[in-house]
N, C-alpha and C positions, 0 to 999 in steps of 0.2 A: 395425886394431884387432880383437881376437878377438870372435866373435859373443857369447860369454858376457859380455863387458864391455859390449857394446851392450845386452844384455838387462838388465844391472844398472842402466845409466844410464836406460833407458826406464822401468824399474820405479820407480826413485827419483823420476823426474819425474812419475809418475802417469799415463803414457800408457796408454790402454785401447783406443781405436779412433778412426778418423777422421783425415784429414790435418790438420784444424784443431787437434786435440789435439797432434799431433806438432810443429806449428809453435809454438803458444802455450805449451805446457807445458815443452818443452825450452828455450825462450827464458827462461821464468820460472825454471826450474831453474838455468840458467847464471848468472842474476843472483843467485839465492839462494845458490849454492855456487860461488864463483869458482874453486876448485881443480878443479872439474869442467867448466869453461867450454869447454876445447878439445874434450873428448870429446863434450859435448852438442852443440856446434856442428857437429862432423864428422858426428854421427848425423843431425842435422837436414838437413844438406846432402845426405847419402845418400838420405834419405827424399824430399826435394824432387826430386832427380834421378830416383829411381824413379817417383814419381808423374807427373812430366812425361813420361817415356818410355812409361809404361803407358797414359796417356790419349791414345792415337793417334787421328788423324782417320779418318773412314770411308774404306775402301779395298777393293780386290778381293783375290782369293786370293793373287796374287803379292806384293802389297804387305803383306798380313797375314803371309805366310810370312817375308819379309825382316825385318819388324818383330819377329816372335817370335825369330828367330835372332839379331838384334841384341841383344835382351834377354838371351838365353843367353850370348852372348859378352861382354856388358858386365858382368853380375853373377855369372857362373860362370867365373872365370878359372883355367884349368888351370895357369897359370904362377905362381900365387900361392904364398906360403910357408906351409907346406911344399908342394912341387909335388905334383900329383895322381899317383896310381898309373897305370900304363899302361892297365889295364882301364877305369878311369873316364874317361880321356882318349878311349879308343876309344868308349865309350858316348856321351859327349857329341858326338863327331863323327857317330855314326850317328843320334842323335836329330835333330841339325841337318839331316842329309840327308833324313830322313823328312819333317820339316817343310817343307823346301824343295820336296819332291816335290809338295806341295799346290798349287804354282804352276800346275801343268798344268791344274787345274780351270778356269782362266780361258778355256781353249780349248773348253770344253763349251758348245755353242750355248745351252742353256737356263740357263746359269749367270748369276746376278745379278751386275751390275757392282760391287755393294757387299755385302760379307760382314760381318754383325754378329758381335760377339765370341762370342756363345753358339754360333752355328753353327761358327765356326772352332774353338772349344775342343772341341766334340763330334767334329769331323773329326780333329783332332790326336790325341785320345784313341783313336779307333777305329783310326787308322793305327799308333799305337804298340803297341796291343794285338795288332795283326795281325802285326807284325814281331818276330822273335826277335833277341836280341843276337848278332851274329856275332863269335865270339871266335877264329876261325881265324887271324887275323893276330897273335894273341898268341904269345909263345914257348911251344911245346908244345901249342898249340891249347887246347881245353877248352870248357866250357859255362858258365863263370862260377861264382863261389863266393860264400859269405857267408851270413849268417843275417839274416832279416828278422823283427823282433819288433814286434808291434803288436796293438791290439785286433782282435777278429774282423771288424768291419765294414770295416777298412782293407784286407782281402785281396780285396775284390770286384774282379773283372776281372783279377786277377793270376794268374801261374802259377809253381809251384815244383816242384822234384823231389819234395820231401817236405814235408808239412805236419804239425805237431804241435799239437793243440789242448789246452791245459792248463787246469786249474782248473775242470773241468766238474762241480762239486758243485752240487746243487740250490739251496743257499743263496746261490750266486754267479751261476749261470746257470739260469734267468732271474732268480734272486734272490727276496727276500721279496715284492716287488711291492706294497708298501703304498700306500694311496691317497694322492694328492697333497694335502697339507694346505691349499694355497692354492686349487687347482682340482681338486676331487674329481671322480670319474667322473660323478656326477649333474649336474654343470655342463658337463663336457666333451661329453656326448652332445648338448647343445643346439647345439654348433658344427657347422653344416651343411657348412663347408669341409673338415672333417676334419683341420685343422691341429693339433688338440688330441687326440692319441690316448688312448683309454682303456686300462686295464691290459691287457685281453685283446689289444688291438692292439700294445701295447708288447712283450708276450710273444711275439707272432707275429713282430714285427720282430727280436727277439733270436734266435728260432729260424732265421729266414732268414739272419741274419748268420753264425750258426754253420755252417749248411749251405754258404754261399758260401765261408767260410774252408776248410772241409773239401774242397770241390770244387776249390780252387786247387792241391791236390796232384796231380801227374800220374803219379807212380810209387808213392809210399807215403803213407798217411794214418793218422795215429795220434791217438787221443783218450785223454786221461788224466783220471781223476777221483780226487781225493785221498781216502784212507781216513779221515783225521782232520784236524782243524784244527790246524796246527802251532803256533799261538799258544795256544789254549785246551786242546788235547788231546781235544776232543770229537769223536765219530764223525761223519763226513760221509756224507750220502746222495747217490748219483749223480744227476746232472741228469735231469729228466724227458725231456729231448731225447735222452738217450744211447741208449736202446733203438732208436729209429728211425734214429739215425745209424749205429749199428753194423750194422744190417741182419742179415745171416746170419752175420757174423763173430762168433765167440765172445768173450765178455768174460772176461778172466782177471786174477786178482789177481797183482800183481807184488811181488816182495820189496822191502823197503826198500833204500836204498843200501848200508847195512852188510850186509844179508843177501845182496845180489848179489855183494859182494866175497868173502864166505866160500864162496859156491857157484859162483863163476865158474871155468870150466875152461879158457877161452882165454887168450891172452896179455893182459897189461895194456895198456890203450890210452893211458896217459899215465904220466909220472913220478910224479904224485900218486897215481894208482891203485896203482902198484907199491909205493910207500911204505906205503899203507894195507894192502895185502895182507901186507906184511912185518910190520907192527905187529899185525895180526890173528893171524898165525901165532905171533908171539912171546907174545902174551897167552894164546892158547889152550893154550900149553904150561905155563901157570901162572906165568910170569915177570912181573915188574913192567914195565909199559910204559915207565916212566921210565928203565929200564936197557937198553932196546933200542938197537941200533946206529943206526937212523934218528934217534932222539931225541938220542942222545949226539953225533951229528955235525951236528945242525941246531939252532942256538941259538934261532931263532924257534919251532920246534916244541917245544923244551924249555921255553921260557917259556909257551907255550900250555898244555902239560900242567900246569905249575905253577899257572897261573891257574885252570884248571878245578877242580883239587883244592882250591885255597885257597877258592874261592867255595862249594864244597860243604861245607867244614868249618865249625867253630864259632868259630874265631879270626877276628878282624877284621884284615885284611891290606891290603897295598898294592893288591891286586887288587879290593878291596871299597870303596876310597875313603880309605885311610889314606896321606896324603902325607907325614906327619911334620912335626915342628916347624920353623917358619921359612919355609915356602913362601909363606904370606901371613899377615899379622898385622894386627889392628885396633888395635894399641897404638902404631903409628908416629905420633908427634906431628906429623910433617910431612904426613901424609895422613889428614885427618879422614874418617870414614865417614858414610854416610847411614843413616837409620832403615830405609828399605826394603831396604838391603843386609843388615842384620841380621835383618829380618823374613823375608827369603828363606831364610836359614839355619834359622830356627826352624820354617819350614814344611817344608823338606826340605834337609838339608845337601848331598845330591848335586846338586840343582838349583842350589844356591849355587855349587858347584864348576864346573859347566858354564857357567852364565850369568855369574857375577860374577868368577870367577877366570880361567877359560879364554876368556871373551868369546865364547861360542858363542850365536848368536841365529838365530831363524828368519827367513828372508828373506820379507818381506811383499810379495807381488806385487799390483800394481793389478788390480782387478776392475771389471767393468761393474756397479756397485752398483745395487741396487734402492732402498736408502735409506741415509742417513748412518750410519756405524758409531758404536758407542757411545763409543769412545775419541776420535773426532773431535768428536762432539757435546760430550763433556765438556771437551775442549780449547777449543772455541768459547766455552762458557759461562764458563770460567775467564778467557779473554782479555777478554771483555766486562766481567766484574766487576772484573778488575784495572784496566782503564782507567777505569771509572766511579769506583771507590773512590780511585784516584790523583787524579782531578780533585776529589773531595770533600776529600781531604787538602790539596790546593792552595788550597782556599777556596771551591769551588763548592758551592751548596746542594744538598740532596736534590732530585732531579728525575726523575720517572718518564719524562717526555718525553725528557730527555737520555739516560737509560739505554737507551731503545728506539732512539734515534738511533744510539748506539754499536753496539747489536746489529745494526741494519740494515747498517751498514758491514761488520762482520765476517761476517755471514751472506751478504751479496752476494759478498764476496771468496771465501768457501768454495764458493759455487755456481760462480763463475768457475774455481775450481781443480779442479772435478770431484769434490768430496768429498761431495756431498749426495744422489746417486742420482737416481731418476726424478722428473720434475717434479711429478706428482700427489702422491706420497708426501712430497716435500720441502715442498710447501705445508702438508701436515698436520704434519710435524715442525717446520717453522718457526713455525707458529702455536702449537704446544706449547711451544717454547722461549720465545716471547714471553709466554705465560701464566705459565711458571715465573719469568721475570724480573719480571713484575708482582707475583707472590706474594712474591718476594724483597724487592722494594721495600717492600711493606706490612709485612713482618716485620722489616725492618732497624731500624725504630724510630728513636729519638733518640740512640742510642749514638754516641760520638765516635771515628771511625777515626783510629788513630795511625800505622799502617803497612800497606802492601800489599806482598805478596811479600817479607816480612821475611827477608832472607838472613843467614846466619851461617856462618862457617867456610870461606868460599871466597875465592879471590883477587879475584874481581870486586867483591864487596862490601867487602872489607877489614876485615870485622868478625871478632872472635875466635870460635873454635868453642865449642860448649857442651861443657865437660869434665865427665865423670861419673867421680867417684872411686870405686874399687872397694875391697873389704875388704882385698885383698892389697897395697894401696898403689899399684897401677898405675891408669891412667886411660884411658878411651876418649873420644876427641874426635870430636864430631859436626859435620857440615855439613848444611845443609838450607835450606828456604825455606817459611815459613808463609804461607798465602794472605792472612791478614788479622789485624790486632790492633786491638782497640777498647778504649776506656775506658767501662765500664758506668756505669749511673746511680748505682750504689752505690759507685763509685770503684774497683771491681775491674778487673783486666785480663782481657779475654776474647779468646782466640785461636781463630780459626775455620779449619777445613779443609773446603773445599767438597767435597761429594760429589754426583754426578749419578747418575741411574738408581735402581734398586731398592735396591741395597746390602744384599742379604739377609744377607750375612756379618756386617755390623755389627748388623743387627736381631736376629740370633740370639744375640748375645753375652749371657751371663748376668752375674751379679754376683760370681761366684767369683773371677774374675781379669780385670780390665779390660784387661790386656795380652795376654790370650789366649795365654799361654805363650810370649810373645815375638813373636807375629804381629801385634800392634798396639802399636807403639812411638811412633807419630807424636805423639799428643796430649800425653803427658807431656814429650816432647822439645820440642815447640813451646811448651809452658807454661814450661819452663826458659829457652828462648831469649827469650820475651817478658819474663820477669822479669829476665833479664840485660840486656835493652835498655831497659826502661822502669820496672821495678819496684824495690821496696825490700824489705828483710828483713821478713818477716811479712805482706807485702801479699798479699791473696788473688788467686789466678790461676785462671781457668777455662779449660778447653780443650774444644772441641766439634767434632764433625762436624756441619756445617750441611748438611742434606739439601735440595739445590736441585733438586727434581723433584716432579712431581705423583704419581709412583709410590712415594713414600716412605711409611714407616709412622709416622713422627714428624717433627717439625720439626728437633729436635736430638738428638744423643746426646752427653752432656757429662760431664766429671768435674772435680773440684777437686783441684789439686795440694796435698797436705798432706805432712807429714813421713813418714808411713807409706808413702804411695804412692811418694814419692821414694826411700825405702830399697828398696822392692820393685822399682822401675824399675832402680836400680843393681844389684840382685841378679840380675835377669833378664839385663840387658846383660852383666854379668860372666860368667854361665854361657855365653851365646852366644859372647862374645869368647874365652873359654878353649877352646871347641870349635874355633873357627876357627884360633886360634893353634897348637893342637896338631895341626892338619891332619887333623881327623876329619870325613869327609864320606860317611857311609853314605846309602843310599837308604831313606827312611822312607815307605812307601806309604800308611799309614793304613788305615782300615777298607775292606773290599771294597764296591764300588759297581757293580752290574751286571757289565759285562765288564772293569772297571778298578778303580781304588782311589780313595779320597777325595782324597788329595793329588795324584793323577795325572790327574784328569778334564780339567783345562784346562792341563796342563803340556806345553810344547813338546818335552820329552824323554821322553814316555811310551813311545815306540817304541824308545828307546835302552835302557831298563832291561828286564831279562828278565821273562818272564811269571811266573816263580817268585819275584819280588822279595819277596812277603810271607813265603814260607817261608824265604828267605835271611835276612830281617830277624829273623824269629822265632828262627832257629837261632843267630844271632850276638849277639842282644841280651843284654847282661850280660857280654860279653867285656871283659876289663880295658882294652883299648885304646878301648872305647866309653864309658868312664866319663864323659867330658864331655857326651856326648849323653844318657846316662841321667840325668845330673844336671839337664840342661835339661828333659827330659820329666817329671821329678819336680815341676816347678813347677805343672803342671796339677792335681795332687792336693793342692795347698796349701790353707791356711786362707783363707776369703773375706776380702776387704778391705773396709773401710768406704768407701773412695773408689772405689766401683764406677761403671761406666758407666751413667748415668741417662738414661732416655728422657723427653724433655719436649716438650710441645706448644707452649710459648712459651719465649722466652729467660729465663734466670734462674739463680740459684745453687742447687745441689742442697740446700743447707741453709737455704733459705728467705730468702736475702738479696734485697733489691730489685733 
């Protein structure tokens, strides 16, 4: 099994550290995901075998040496597929020989009969640093080749023909060096052990790491400091360490790569460099680069030139996110869409293309958490409330004791799964969750729950999708799941969507557009679904965000579904649907925010989009092919609606109903 596959399996299982986690979490993962059972079992067996062999009994130098070589031969198999290159086979053989040579230390009279692992590790390292790789047995001899790329501190104790230290701008090395928010220097100085270094010591460690990396070069040593930040274009200041490192060697400014090509007098060092020189000569003569022989002969290069020019122009093209009609459509009656899918498009069509169409997602790697993550906390609260309300619908009475019992079961399971972080902080978070649930129970009142996790439009529930008829005669069909539906004391239907955390985005919503230009579609959709399942014509339906957190600014944010809001909802959905159907996926960054943009601050694809995305959007906005997106953006400047998102301290209808 490839190592990358094992990394993916361990990440999905949530393994962070410790043999116990490898055993327990891989076992639970295999039970949870039957399709992954074979790979999870194989990985668990491998780790068990490694742990058993690594935990050797006390032994002398000869025993330790044979034990280490056995590990090498067991887990570094040169006959694996693909087979190792000759130089790596030779290196493995010589390393094994150096380690076996330590067996002779048993003959030293003063040698201890038992060698602990720390002493053995130090001896192995010292011997490996003392020996050079002997490559005379390889065809043609040689001294070994390759490039070692690593952080500065990884070069300690190593030797290279040439070392090149890159990125020595002061903003990077040693960096801004801001005080630690959790443990500032005023607290660190109280640590007598020195295990908590202050900023000055961290800077000194960075300087020593740089010096060690530079010293690893035996023949040539090169230090590079960038003149500008390639992402922002801002000028960079050389690292404060640079003057001391350079010593008497003069610092000189080096041409950019393009400049070096135009001024180079020697032969080209690669086919790529030869092509670039030919292009430079062609352009310097006044000719169009697109008509040069290298471009005409290379389809990929020709497409690249076309892409650069298209992105710099004012037309919206396939290189800017125009895929054309039919690539994906929200009008397919056999495939209902979710509200969040359309909300993503309203936020940024390019993000919709990457995430919802191409299926690109950031791989979430397990971490040694300090405290429970917000998304896991929200999922826990939702799971607890779902089970509690389901029991109420089945006939159980309101009971704070039962609610907290359910919570204890789910919270214990989360702790066993390694999702909650450090024990002390988990006690704090667990108590906070319990307080939030007590508040929820008090606010729940005497409303009558009708449904929990009300599903519509999916195969599992078997219920019809919510169909939204558009002005052009087409319809968008929705699938989804509402957290809860109640019958209010006044007979109205009340649909609730639980929200945990601060939810500042909801709190900032004004009354001009409760749909926030298409970025908030859930409430009216859930109201339509509740009316479809339980209501009748003309029956009032409320939909609300129920803020289940002590950090909230209000108990509810709610609206009432009326004819005008329903028409507005259909209008906004239609604008989004037409943009998707016509394959219009530009990047819309929003307003500038510090070093990024409003819509990009928490986007997984921030680094994919160019730094000039705002200028590109400004240049192309208004292009005929962007008409569907311009039409959607015009919603934000529309007339305020009477059915606005209302902040309430207690449950109730916005128009004063009981």
